[in-house]
mmJSON file of the N, C-alpha and C atoms, coordinates in Angstrom:
{"data_MODEL":{"atom_site":{
"group_PDB":["ATOM","ATOM","ATOM","ATOM","ATOM","ATOM","ATOM","ATOM","ATOM","ATOM","ATOM","ATOM","ATOM","ATOM","ATOM","ATOM","ATOM","ATOM","ATOM","ATOM","ATOM","ATOM","ATOM","ATOM","ATOM","ATOM","ATOM","ATOM","ATOM","ATOM","ATOM","ATOM","ATOM","ATOM","ATOM","ATOM","ATOM","ATOM","ATOM","ATOM","ATOM","ATOM","ATOM","ATOM","ATOM","ATOM","ATOM","ATOM","ATOM","ATOM","ATOM","ATOM","ATOM","ATOM","ATOM","ATOM","ATOM","ATOM","ATOM","ATOM","ATOM","ATOM","ATOM","ATOM","ATOM","ATOM","ATOM","ATOM","ATOM","ATOM","ATOM","ATOM","ATOM","ATOM","ATOM","ATOM","ATOM","ATOM","ATOM","ATOM","ATOM","ATOM","ATOM","ATOM","ATOM","ATOM","ATOM","ATOM","ATOM","ATOM","ATOM","ATOM","ATOM","ATOM","ATOM","ATOM","ATOM","ATOM","ATOM","ATOM","ATOM","ATOM","ATOM","ATOM","ATOM","ATOM","ATOM","ATOM","ATOM","ATOM","ATOM","ATOM","ATOM","ATOM","ATOM","ATOM","ATOM","ATOM","ATOM","ATOM","ATOM","ATOM","ATOM","ATOM","ATOM","ATOM","ATOM","ATOM","ATOM","ATOM","ATOM","ATOM","ATOM","ATOM","ATOM","ATOM","ATOM","ATOM","ATOM","ATOM","ATOM","ATOM","ATOM","ATOM","ATOM","ATOM","ATOM","ATOM","ATOM","ATOM","ATOM","ATOM","ATOM","ATOM","ATOM","ATOM","ATOM","ATOM","ATOM","ATOM","ATOM","ATOM","ATOM","ATOM","ATOM","ATOM","ATOM","ATOM","ATOM","ATOM","ATOM","ATOM","ATOM","ATOM","ATOM","ATOM","ATOM","ATOM","ATOM","ATOM","ATOM","ATOM","ATOM","ATOM","ATOM","ATOM","ATOM","ATOM","ATOM","ATOM","ATOM","ATOM","ATOM","ATOM","ATOM","ATOM","ATOM","ATOM","ATOM","ATOM","ATOM","ATOM","ATOM","ATOM","ATOM","ATOM","ATOM","ATOM","ATOM","ATOM","ATOM","ATOM","ATOM","ATOM","ATOM","ATOM"],
"id":[1,2,3,4,5,6,7,8,9,10,11,12,13,14,15,16,17,18,19,20,21,22,23,24,25,26,27,28,29,30,31,32,33,34,35,36,37,38,39,40,41,42,43,44,45,46,47,48,49,50,51,52,53,54,55,56,57,58,59,60,61,62,63,64,65,66,67,68,69,70,71,72,73,74,75,76,77,78,79,80,81,82,83,84,85,86,87,88,89,90,91,92,93,94,95,96,97,98,99,100,101,102,103,104,105,106,107,108,109,110,111,112,113,114,115,116,117,118,119,120,121,122,123,124,125,126,127,128,129,130,131,132,133,134,135,136,137,138,139,140,141,142,143,144,145,146,147,148,149,150,151,152,153,154,155,156,157,158,159,160,161,162,163,164,165,166,167,168,169,170,171,172,173,174,175,176,177,178,179,180,181,182,183,184,185,186,187,188,189,190,191,192,193,194,195,196,197,198,199,200,201,202,203,204,205,206,207,208,209,210,211,212,213,214,215,216],
"type_symbol":["N","C","C","N","C","C","N","C","C","N","C","C","N","C","C","N","C","C","N","C","C","N","C","C","N","C","C","N","C","C","N","C","C","N","C","C","N","C","C","N","C","C","N","C","C","N","C","C","N","C","C","N","C","C","N","C","C","N","C","C","N","C","C","N","C","C","N","C","C","N","C","C","N","C","C","N","C","C","N","C","C","N","C","C","N","C","C","N","C","C","N","C","C","N","C","C","N","C","C","N","C","C","N","C","C","N","C","C","N","C","C","N","C","C","N","C","C","N","C","C","N","C","C","N","C","C","N","C","C","N","C","C","N","C","C","N","C","C","N","C","C","N","C","C","N","C","C","N","C","C","N","C","C","N","C","C","N","C","C","N","C","C","N","C","C","N","C","C","N","C","C","N","C","C","N","C","C","N","C","C","N","C","C","N","C","C","N","C","C","N","C","C","N","C","C","N","C","C","N","C","C","N","C","C","N","C","C","N","C","C","N","C","C","N","C","C"],
"label_atom_id":["N","CA","C","N","CA","C","N","CA","C","N","CA","C","N","CA","C","N","CA","C","N","CA","C","N","CA","C","N","CA","C","N","CA","C","N","CA","C","N","CA","C","N","CA","C","N","CA","C","N","CA","C","N","CA","C","N","CA","C","N","CA","C","N","CA","C","N","CA","C","N","CA","C","N","CA","C","N","CA","C","N","CA","C","N","CA","C","N","CA","C","N","CA","C","N","CA","C","N","CA","C","N","CA","C","N","CA","C","N","CA","C","N","CA","C","N","CA","C","N","CA","C","N","CA","C","N","CA","C","N","CA","C","N","CA","C","N","CA","C","N","CA","C","N","CA","C","N","CA","C","N","CA","C","N","CA","C","N","CA","C","N","CA","C","N","CA","C","N","CA","C","N","CA","C","N","CA","C","N","CA","C","N","CA","C","N","CA","C","N","CA","C","N","CA","C","N","CA","C","N","CA","C","N","CA","C","N","CA","C","N","CA","C","N","CA","C","N","CA","C","N","CA","C","N","CA","C","N","CA","C","N","CA","C","N","CA","C","N","CA","C","N","CA","C","N","CA","C","N","CA","C"],
"label_alt_id":[null,null,null,null,null,null,null,null,null,null,null,null,null,null,null,null,null,null,null,null,null,null,null,null,null,null,null,null,null,null,null,null,null,null,null,null,null,null,null,null,null,null,null,null,null,null,null,null,null,null,null,null,null,null,null,null,null,null,null,null,null,null,null,null,null,null,null,null,null,null,null,null,null,null,null,null,null,null,null,null,null,null,null,null,null,null,null,null,null,null,null,null,null,null,null,null,null,null,null,null,null,null,null,null,null,null,null,null,null,null,null,null,null,null,null,null,null,null,null,null,null,null,null,null,null,null,null,null,null,null,null,null,null,null,null,null,null,null,null,null,null,null,null,null,null,null,null,null,null,null,null,null,null,null,null,null,null,null,null,null,null,null,null,null,null,null,null,null,null,null,null,null,null,null,null,null,null,null,null,null,null,null,null,null,null,null,null,null,null,null,null,null,null,null,null,null,null,null,null,null,null,null,null,null,null,null,null,null,null,null,null,null,null,null,null,null],
"label_comp_id":["UNK","UNK","UNK","UNK","UNK","UNK","UNK","UNK","UNK","UNK","UNK","UNK","UNK","UNK","UNK","UNK","UNK","UNK","UNK","UNK","UNK","UNK","UNK","UNK","UNK","UNK","UNK","UNK","UNK","UNK","UNK","UNK","UNK","UNK","UNK","UNK","UNK","UNK","UNK","UNK","UNK","UNK","UNK","UNK","UNK","UNK","UNK","UNK","UNK","UNK","UNK","UNK","UNK","UNK","UNK","UNK","UNK","UNK","UNK","UNK","UNK","UNK","UNK","UNK","UNK","UNK","UNK","UNK","UNK","UNK","UNK","UNK","UNK","UNK","UNK","UNK","UNK","UNK","UNK","UNK","UNK","UNK","UNK","UNK","UNK","UNK","UNK","UNK","UNK","UNK","UNK","UNK","UNK","UNK","UNK","UNK","UNK","UNK","UNK","UNK","UNK","UNK","UNK","UNK","UNK","UNK","UNK","UNK","UNK","UNK","UNK","UNK","UNK","UNK","UNK","UNK","UNK","UNK","UNK","UNK","UNK","UNK","UNK","UNK","UNK","UNK","UNK","UNK","UNK","UNK","UNK","UNK","UNK","UNK","UNK","UNK","UNK","UNK","UNK","UNK","UNK","UNK","UNK","UNK","UNK","UNK","UNK","UNK","UNK","UNK","UNK","UNK","UNK","UNK","UNK","UNK","UNK","UNK","UNK","UNK","UNK","UNK","UNK","UNK","UNK","UNK","UNK","UNK","UNK","UNK","UNK","UNK","UNK","UNK","UNK","UNK","UNK","UNK","UNK","UNK","UNK","UNK","UNK","UNK","UNK","UNK","UNK","UNK","UNK","UNK","UNK","UNK","UNK","UNK","UNK","UNK","UNK","UNK","UNK","UNK","UNK","UNK","UNK","UNK","UNK","UNK","UNK","UNK","UNK","UNK","UNK","UNK","UNK","UNK","UNK","UNK"],
"label_asym_id":["A","A","A","A","A","A","A","A","A","A","A","A","A","A","A","A","A","A","A","A","A","A","A","A","A","A","A","A","A","A","A","A","A","A","A","A","A","A","A","A","A","A","A","A","A","A","A","A","A","A","A","A","A","A","A","A","A","A","A","A","A","A","A","A","A","A","A","A","A","A","A","A","A","A","A","A","A","A","A","A","A","A","A","A","A","A","A","A","A","A","A","A","A","A","A","A","A","A","A","A","A","A","A","A","A","A","A","A","A","A","A","A","A","A","A","A","A","A","A","A","A","A","A","A","A","A","A","A","A","A","A","A","A","A","A","A","A","A","A","A","A","A","A","A","A","A","A","A","A","A","A","A","A","A","A","A","A","A","A","A","A","A","A","A","A","A","A","A","A","A","A","A","A","A","A","A","A","A","A","A","A","A","A","A","A","A","A","A","A","A","A","A","A","A","A","A","A","A","A","A","A","A","A","A","A","A","A","A","A","A","A","A","A","A","A","A"],
"label_entity_id":["1","1","1","1","1","1","1","1","1","1","1","1","1","1","1","1","1","1","1","1","1","1","1","1","1","1","1","1","1","1","1","1","1","1","1","1","1","1","1","1","1","1","1","1","1","1","1","1","1","1","1","1","1","1","1","1","1","1","1","1","1","1","1","1","1","1","1","1","1","1","1","1","1","1","1","1","1","1","1","1","1","1","1","1","1","1","1","1","1","1","1","1","1","1","1","1","1","1","1","1","1","1","1","1","1","1","1","1","1","1","1","1","1","1","1","1","1","1","1","1","1","1","1","1","1","1","1","1","1","1","1","1","1","1","1","1","1","1","1","1","1","1","1","1","1","1","1","1","1","1","1","1","1","1","1","1","1","1","1","1","1","1","1","1","1","1","1","1","1","1","1","1","1","1","1","1","1","1","1","1","1","1","1","1","1","1","1","1","1","1","1","1","1","1","1","1","1","1","1","1","1","1","1","1","1","1","1","1","1","1","1","1","1","1","1","1"],
"label_seq_id":[1,1,1,2,2,2,3,3,3,4,4,4,5,5,5,6,6,6,7,7,7,8,8,8,9,9,9,10,10,10,11,11,11,12,12,12,13,13,13,14,14,14,15,15,15,16,16,16,17,17,17,18,18,18,19,19,19,20,20,20,21,21,21,22,22,22,23,23,23,24,24,24,25,25,25,26,26,26,27,27,27,28,28,28,29,29,29,30,30,30,31,31,31,32,32,32,33,33,33,34,34,34,35,35,35,36,36,36,37,37,37,38,38,38,39,39,39,40,40,40,41,41,41,42,42,42,43,43,43,44,44,44,45,45,45,46,46,46,47,47,47,48,48,48,49,49,49,50,50,50,51,51,51,52,52,52,53,53,53,54,54,54,55,55,55,56,56,56,57,57,57,58,58,58,59,59,59,60,60,60,61,61,61,62,62,62,63,63,63,64,64,64,65,65,65,66,66,66,67,67,67,68,68,68,69,69,69,70,70,70,71,71,71,72,72,72],
"pdbx_PDB_ins_code":[null,null,null,null,null,null,null,null,null,null,null,null,null,null,null,null,null,null,null,null,null,null,null,null,null,null,null,null,null,null,null,null,null,null,null,null,null,null,null,null,null,null,null,null,null,null,null,null,null,null,null,null,null,null,null,null,null,null,null,null,null,null,null,null,null,null,null,null,null,null,null,null,null,null,null,null,null,null,null,null,null,null,null,null,null,null,null,null,null,null,null,null,null,null,null,null,null,null,null,null,null,null,null,null,null,null,null,null,null,null,null,null,null,null,null,null,null,null,null,null,null,null,null,null,null,null,null,null,null,null,null,null,null,null,null,null,null,null,null,null,null,null,null,null,null,null,null,null,null,null,null,null,null,null,null,null,null,null,null,null,null,null,null,null,null,null,null,null,null,null,null,null,null,null,null,null,null,null,null,null,null,null,null,null,null,null,null,null,null,null,null,null,null,null,null,null,null,null,null,null,null,null,null,null,null,null,null,null,null,null,null,null,null,null,null,null],
"Cartn_x":[-28.493,-28.394,-28.478,-29.963,-30.143,-29.848,-30.231,-29.387,-29.994,-30.805,-31.653,-30.801,-30.256,-29.319,-28.022,-27.621,-26.081,-26.337,-27.416,-27.669,-27.735,-28.286,-28.482,-26.845,-26.061,-25.191,-23.983,-23.882,-23.168,-23.486,-24.826,-25.404,-24.646,-25.008,-24.33,-23.398,-22.305,-20.554,-20.291,-21.577,-21.252,-21.249,-22.368,-22.651,-22.209,-21.209,-20.183,-18.613,-18.598,-17.018,-17.987,-18.734,-18.455,-19.119,-19.134,-19.63,-17.942,-17.548,-16.223,-15.202,-14.818,-14.216,-14.545,-15.85,-16.413,-16.033,-15.897,-15.489,-13.907,-13.583,-12.088,-11.584,-12.281,-12.01,-12.412,-13.361,-13.34,-12.484,-11.636,-10.475,-10.86,-11.968,-12.098,-11.296,-10.555,-9.721,-8.505,-8.054,-6.936,-5.972,-6.872,-6.589,-5.531,-6.111,-5.324,-4.342,-4.166,-3.198,-3.16,-4.358,-5.024,-5.756,-4.833,-5.739,-5.344,-6.388,-6.1,-5.764,-4.669,-4.107,-2.681,-2.083,-1.235,0.078,0.398,2.076,2.977,3.252,4.518,4.306,3.645,3.306,4.713,5.133,5.704,7.583,7.723,8.922,8.296,7.082,7.228,7.339,7.075,7.795,8.916,9.677,11.171,11.875,11.237,11.817,12.255,11.436,11.13,12.239,12.565,13.832,13.271,13.796,13.538,12.328,11.571,10.087,9.381,10.237,10.232,10.319,11.179,11.171,10.385,8.972,7.689,7.518,6.759,5.781,4.328,3.921,2.125,1.839,1.634,1.015,-0.429,-1.181,-1.969,-2.315,-3.149,-3.057,-2.767,-2.153,-1.877,-0.375,-0.03,1.065,2.292,2.166,3.525,4.821,6.052,7.419,7.409,7.991,8.325,9.188,9.183,10.233,11.676,12.059,14.152,14.568,13.935,14.799,14.142,13.038,12.681,13.031,13.333,14.213,15.125,15.769,17.86,18.016,16.764,17.43,16.714,16.203,15.947,17.161],
"Cartn_y":[32.41,31.356,32.606,32.055,33.044,32.852,33.83,33.752,32.889,31.479,30.675,29.181,29.518,28.018,29.043,29.573,29.922,29.025,29.605,28.661,27.065,26.977,25.534,25.003,25.438,24.701,24.677,25.774,26.101,24.772,24.501,23.891,22.443,22.05,20.703,20.228,21.812,21.676,21.645,22.004,22.16,20.48,20.436,18.507,17.504,17.931,16.946,16.762,17.942,18.392,17.231,17.707,16.331,15.783,15.513,13.988,12.97,13.693,13.215,13.703,14.258,14.529,12.943,13.212,12.33,10.724,10.547,9.169,9.11,10.333,10.462,9.862,10.628,10.316,9.317,8.586,7.282,6.041,6.284,5.374,4.664,5.063,4.577,4.997,6.068,5.93,5.686,4.829,3.781,3.292,3.275,2.263,3.02,4.231,4.95,5.882,5.523,5.986,7.163,7.69,9.098,8.715,7.773,7.579,8.293,8.806,9.902,9.763,8.192,7.686,8.193,9.346,9.77,9.045,8.485,7.52,8.074,9.637,10.17,9.761,9.595,9.452,8.914,7.665,7.042,7.775,8.319,9.498,10.0,11.279,11.445,11.167,10.215,9.261,8.765,8.143,8.205,9.761,11.043,12.614,12.855,11.798,12.336,12.332,13.184,13.555,12.927,11.519,11.282,11.687,10.76,9.884,9.931,9.042,8.913,9.754,10.616,12.044,12.749,12.471,13.389,12.561,13.355,12.579,13.661,12.61,13.694,13.95,14.866,14.711,15.05,15.264,15.937,16.94,17.97,19.585,20.176,21.182,21.673,21.123,19.752,19.215,19.567,20.212,20.63,21.481,20.888,21.218,22.652,23.173,24.794,24.813,26.465,26.282,26.069,24.966,25.374,26.72,27.734,29.352,29.398,29.686,29.523,29.389,28.096,27.169,27.626,28.012,28.184,29.81,30.62,31.982,32.174,30.682,30.985,30.268],
"Cartn_z":[-25.556,-24.154,-22.474,-22.678,-21.464,-20.288,-19.028,-17.667,-16.966,-17.291,-16.829,-17.308,-18.488,-19.032,-17.925,-17.423,-17.33,-16.038,-15.062,-14.276,-13.932,-14.659,-14.798,-15.274,-15.751,-16.459,-15.481,-14.559,-13.727,-12.168,-11.903,-11.049,-11.691,-12.798,-13.142,-13.524,-13.265,-13.401,-11.813,-10.771,-9.406,-8.709,-8.986,-9.014,-9.595,-10.869,-11.549,-10.953,-10.399,-9.682,-8.011,-7.757,-6.166,-6.222,-7.396,-7.402,-7.94,-8.968,-9.022,-8.322,-6.741,-5.258,-4.869,-4.914,-3.966,-4.362,-5.238,-5.966,-5.861,-6.059,-5.676,-3.81,-3.249,-1.98,-1.477,-1.967,-2.194,-2.684,-3.372,-4.061,-5.173,-5.697,-7.014,-8.121,-8.243,-8.732,-9.148,-7.477,-7.662,-8.768,-9.446,-10.392,-11.388,-11.116,-12.262,-11.962,-10.924,-9.793,-9.317,-9.255,-8.072,-7.06,-6.398,-4.916,-3.746,-3.165,-2.046,-0.845,-0.816,0.559,0.331,1.479,1.56,1.474,0.494,0.827,0.709,1.064,1.672,3.218,4.105,5.577,6.112,5.351,5.618,5.815,5.0,5.272,6.174,6.407,7.575,9.137,9.301,10.341,10.49,9.262,9.257,9.657,9.371,9.708,11.2,12.147,13.401,13.882,14.452,15.27,17.036,17.035,18.719,19.125,18.623,19.321,20.473,20.554,21.944,23.171,22.951,23.899,24.164,23.822,23.394,24.629,26.21,26.976,26.974,27.054,27.564,29.333,29.178,30.283,30.977,32.095,32.762,32.5,32.401,32.076,33.561,33.486,34.735,35.282,34.618,35.938,34.874,33.816,32.585,34.089,33.461,33.736,33.509,34.109,33.738,32.742,32.079,30.486,31.37,30.18,30.825,30.764,30.429,30.226,31.577,32.001,33.996,34.659,34.546,35.208,35.977,34.562,34.973,34.972,35.245,36.054,36.859,37.994,39.238,40.207],
"occupancy":[1.0,1.0,1.0,1.0,1.0,1.0,1.0,1.0,1.0,1.0,1.0,1.0,1.0,1.0,1.0,1.0,1.0,1.0,1.0,1.0,1.0,1.0,1.0,1.0,1.0,1.0,1.0,1.0,1.0,1.0,1.0,1.0,1.0,1.0,1.0,1.0,1.0,1.0,1.0,1.0,1.0,1.0,1.0,1.0,1.0,1.0,1.0,1.0,1.0,1.0,1.0,1.0,1.0,1.0,1.0,1.0,1.0,1.0,1.0,1.0,1.0,1.0,1.0,1.0,1.0,1.0,1.0,1.0,1.0,1.0,1.0,1.0,1.0,1.0,1.0,1.0,1.0,1.0,1.0,1.0,1.0,1.0,1.0,1.0,1.0,1.0,1.0,1.0,1.0,1.0,1.0,1.0,1.0,1.0,1.0,1.0,1.0,1.0,1.0,1.0,1.0,1.0,1.0,1.0,1.0,1.0,1.0,1.0,1.0,1.0,1.0,1.0,1.0,1.0,1.0,1.0,1.0,1.0,1.0,1.0,1.0,1.0,1.0,1.0,1.0,1.0,1.0,1.0,1.0,1.0,1.0,1.0,1.0,1.0,1.0,1.0,1.0,1.0,1.0,1.0,1.0,1.0,1.0,1.0,1.0,1.0,1.0,1.0,1.0,1.0,1.0,1.0,1.0,1.0,1.0,1.0,1.0,1.0,1.0,1.0,1.0,1.0,1.0,1.0,1.0,1.0,1.0,1.0,1.0,1.0,1.0,1.0,1.0,1.0,1.0,1.0,1.0,1.0,1.0,1.0,1.0,1.0,1.0,1.0,1.0,1.0,1.0,1.0,1.0,1.0,1.0,1.0,1.0,1.0,1.0,1.0,1.0,1.0,1.0,1.0,1.0,1.0,1.0,1.0,1.0,1.0,1.0,1.0,1.0,1.0,1.0,1.0,1.0,1.0,1.0,1.0],
"B_iso_or_equiv":[0.0,0.0,0.0,0.0,0.0,0.0,0.0,0.0,0.0,0.0,0.0,0.0,0.0,0.0,0.0,0.0,0.0,0.0,0.0,0.0,0.0,0.0,0.0,0.0,0.0,0.0,0.0,0.0,0.0,0.0,0.0,0.0,0.0,0.0,0.0,0.0,0.0,0.0,0.0,0.0,0.0,0.0,0.0,0.0,0.0,0.0,0.0,0.0,0.0,0.0,0.0,0.0,0.0,0.0,0.0,0.0,0.0,0.0,0.0,0.0,0.0,0.0,0.0,0.0,0.0,0.0,0.0,0.0,0.0,0.0,0.0,0.0,0.0,0.0,0.0,0.0,0.0,0.0,0.0,0.0,0.0,0.0,0.0,0.0,0.0,0.0,0.0,0.0,0.0,0.0,0.0,0.0,0.0,0.0,0.0,0.0,0.0,0.0,0.0,0.0,0.0,0.0,0.0,0.0,0.0,0.0,0.0,0.0,0.0,0.0,0.0,0.0,0.0,0.0,0.0,0.0,0.0,0.0,0.0,0.0,0.0,0.0,0.0,0.0,0.0,0.0,0.0,0.0,0.0,0.0,0.0,0.0,0.0,0.0,0.0,0.0,0.0,0.0,0.0,0.0,0.0,0.0,0.0,0.0,0.0,0.0,0.0,0.0,0.0,0.0,0.0,0.0,0.0,0.0,0.0,0.0,0.0,0.0,0.0,0.0,0.0,0.0,0.0,0.0,0.0,0.0,0.0,0.0,0.0,0.0,0.0,0.0,0.0,0.0,0.0,0.0,0.0,0.0,0.0,0.0,0.0,0.0,0.0,0.0,0.0,0.0,0.0,0.0,0.0,0.0,0.0,0.0,0.0,0.0,0.0,0.0,0.0,0.0,0.0,0.0,0.0,0.0,0.0,0.0,0.0,0.0,0.0,0.0,0.0,0.0,0.0,0.0,0.0,0.0,0.0,0.0],
"pdbx_formal_charge":[null,null,null,null,null,null,null,null,null,null,null,null,null,null,null,null,null,null,null,null,null,null,null,null,null,null,null,null,null,null,null,null,null,null,null,null,null,null,null,null,null,null,null,null,null,null,null,null,null,null,null,null,null,null,null,null,null,null,null,null,null,null,null,null,null,null,null,null,null,null,null,null,null,null,null,null,null,null,null,null,null,null,null,null,null,null,null,null,null,null,null,null,null,null,null,null,null,null,null,null,null,null,null,null,null,null,null,null,null,null,null,null,null,null,null,null,null,null,null,null,null,null,null,null,null,null,null,null,null,null,null,null,null,null,null,null,null,null,null,null,null,null,null,null,null,null,null,null,null,null,null,null,null,null,null,null,null,null,null,null,null,null,null,null,null,null,null,null,null,null,null,null,null,null,null,null,null,null,null,null,null,null,null,null,null,null,null,null,null,null,null,null,null,null,null,null,null,null,null,null,null,null,null,null,null,null,null,null,null,null,null,null,null,null,null,null],
"auth_seq_id":[1,1,1,2,2,2,3,3,3,4,4,4,5,5,5,6,6,6,7,7,7,8,8,8,9,9,9,10,10,10,11,11,11,12,12,12,13,13,13,14,14,14,15,15,15,16,16,16,17,17,17,18,18,18,19,19,19,20,20,20,21,21,21,22,22,22,23,23,23,24,24,24,25,25,25,26,26,26,27,27,27,28,28,28,29,29,29,30,30,30,31,31,31,32,32,32,33,33,33,34,34,34,35,35,35,36,36,36,37,37,37,38,38,38,39,39,39,40,40,40,41,41,41,42,42,42,43,43,43,44,44,44,45,45,45,46,46,46,47,47,47,48,48,48,49,49,49,50,50,50,51,51,51,52,52,52,53,53,53,54,54,54,55,55,55,56,56,56,57,57,57,58,58,58,59,59,59,60,60,60,61,61,61,62,62,62,63,63,63,64,64,64,65,65,65,66,66,66,67,67,67,68,68,68,69,69,69,70,70,70,71,71,71,72,72,72],
"auth_comp_id":["UNK","UNK","UNK","UNK","UNK","UNK","UNK","UNK","UNK","UNK","UNK","UNK","UNK","UNK","UNK","UNK","UNK","UNK","UNK","UNK","UNK","UNK","UNK","UNK","UNK","UNK","UNK","UNK","UNK","UNK","UNK","UNK","UNK","UNK","UNK","UNK","UNK","UNK","UNK","UNK","UNK","UNK","UNK","UNK","UNK","UNK","UNK","UNK","UNK","UNK","UNK","UNK","UNK","UNK","UNK","UNK","UNK","UNK","UNK","UNK","UNK","UNK","UNK","UNK","UNK","UNK","UNK","UNK","UNK","UNK","UNK","UNK","UNK","UNK","UNK","UNK","UNK","UNK","UNK","UNK","UNK","UNK","UNK","UNK","UNK","UNK","UNK","UNK","UNK","UNK","UNK","UNK","UNK","UNK","UNK","UNK","UNK","UNK","UNK","UNK","UNK","UNK","UNK","UNK","UNK","UNK","UNK","UNK","UNK","UNK","UNK","UNK","UNK","UNK","UNK","UNK","UNK","UNK","UNK","UNK","UNK","UNK","UNK","UNK","UNK","UNK","UNK","UNK","UNK","UNK","UNK","UNK","UNK","UNK","UNK","UNK","UNK","UNK","UNK","UNK","UNK","UNK","UNK","UNK","UNK","UNK","UNK","UNK","UNK","UNK","UNK","UNK","UNK","UNK","UNK","UNK","UNK","UNK","UNK","UNK","UNK","UNK","UNK","UNK","UNK","UNK","UNK","UNK","UNK","UNK","UNK","UNK","UNK","UNK","UNK","UNK","UNK","UNK","UNK","UNK","UNK","UNK","UNK","UNK","UNK","UNK","UNK","UNK","UNK","UNK","UNK","UNK","UNK","UNK","UNK","UNK","UNK","UNK","UNK","UNK","UNK","UNK","UNK","UNK","UNK","UNK","UNK","UNK","UNK","UNK","UNK","UNK","UNK","UNK","UNK","UNK"],
"auth_asym_id":["A","A","A","A","A","A","A","A","A","A","A","A","A","A","A","A","A","A","A","A","A","A","A","A","A","A","A","A","A","A","A","A","A","A","A","A","A","A","A","A","A","A","A","A","A","A","A","A","A","A","A","A","A","A","A","A","A","A","A","A","A","A","A","A","A","A","A","A","A","A","A","A","A","A","A","A","A","A","A","A","A","A","A","A","A","A","A","A","A","A","A","A","A","A","A","A","A","A","A","A","A","A","A","A","A","A","A","A","A","A","A","A","A","A","A","A","A","A","A","A","A","A","A","A","A","A","A","A","A","A","A","A","A","A","A","A","A","A","A","A","A","A","A","A","A","A","A","A","A","A","A","A","A","A","A","A","A","A","A","A","A","A","A","A","A","A","A","A","A","A","A","A","A","A","A","A","A","A","A","A","A","A","A","A","A","A","A","A","A","A","A","A","A","A","A","A","A","A","A","A","A","A","A","A","A","A","A","A","A","A","A","A","A","A","A","A"],
"auth_atom_id":["N","CA","C","N","CA","C","N","CA","C","N","CA","C","N","CA","C","N","CA","C","N","CA","C","N","CA","C","N","CA","C","N","CA","C","N","CA","C","N","CA","C","N","CA","C","N","CA","C","N","CA","C","N","CA","C","N","CA","C","N","CA","C","N","CA","C","N","CA","C","N","CA","C","N","CA","C","N","CA","C","N","CA","C","N","CA","C","N","CA","C","N","CA","C","N","CA","C","N","CA","C","N","CA","C","N","CA","C","N","CA","C","N","CA","C","N","CA","C","N","CA","C","N","CA","C","N","CA","C","N","CA","C","N","CA","C","N","CA","C","N","CA","C","N","CA","C","N","CA","C","N","CA","C","N","CA","C","N","CA","C","N","CA","C","N","CA","C","N","CA","C","N","CA","C","N","CA","C","N","CA","C","N","CA","C","N","CA","C","N","CA","C","N","CA","C","N","CA","C","N","CA","C","N","CA","C","N","CA","C","N","CA","C","N","CA","C","N","CA","C","N","CA","C","N","CA","C","N","CA","C","N","CA","C","N","CA","C","N","CA","C","N","CA","C","N","CA","C","N","CA","C"],
"pdbx_PDB_model_num":[1,1,1,1,1,1,1,1,1,1,1,1,1,1,1,1,1,1,1,1,1,1,1,1,1,1,1,1,1,1,1,1,1,1,1,1,1,1,1,1,1,1,1,1,1,1,1,1,1,1,1,1,1,1,1,1,1,1,1,1,1,1,1,1,1,1,1,1,1,1,1,1,1,1,1,1,1,1,1,1,1,1,1,1,1,1,1,1,1,1,1,1,1,1,1,1,1,1,1,1,1,1,1,1,1,1,1,1,1,1,1,1,1,1,1,1,1,1,1,1,1,1,1,1,1,1,1,1,1,1,1,1,1,1,1,1,1,1,1,1,1,1,1,1,1,1,1,1,1,1,1,1,1,1,1,1,1,1,1,1,1,1,1,1,1,1,1,1,1,1,1,1,1,1,1,1,1,1,1,1,1,1,1,1,1,1,1,1,1,1,1,1,1,1,1,1,1,1,1,1,1,1,1,1,1,1,1,1,1,1,1,1,1,1,1,1]
}}}
């Protein structure tokens, strides 16, 4: 086996891996149970603690930290 055939085989393997990844990320292996969609995201939403307490504010209008306000 010469040096150029090694690089050709490496390139073919990389192309094959790239094609398989593209098919997987596109959801084409879903019938095998290899779907890339996150099935655990619902559990993450359920694990949130008081998400309604989160307040989004404009930049520069943030309130002072509680420790700084308590020391004044």
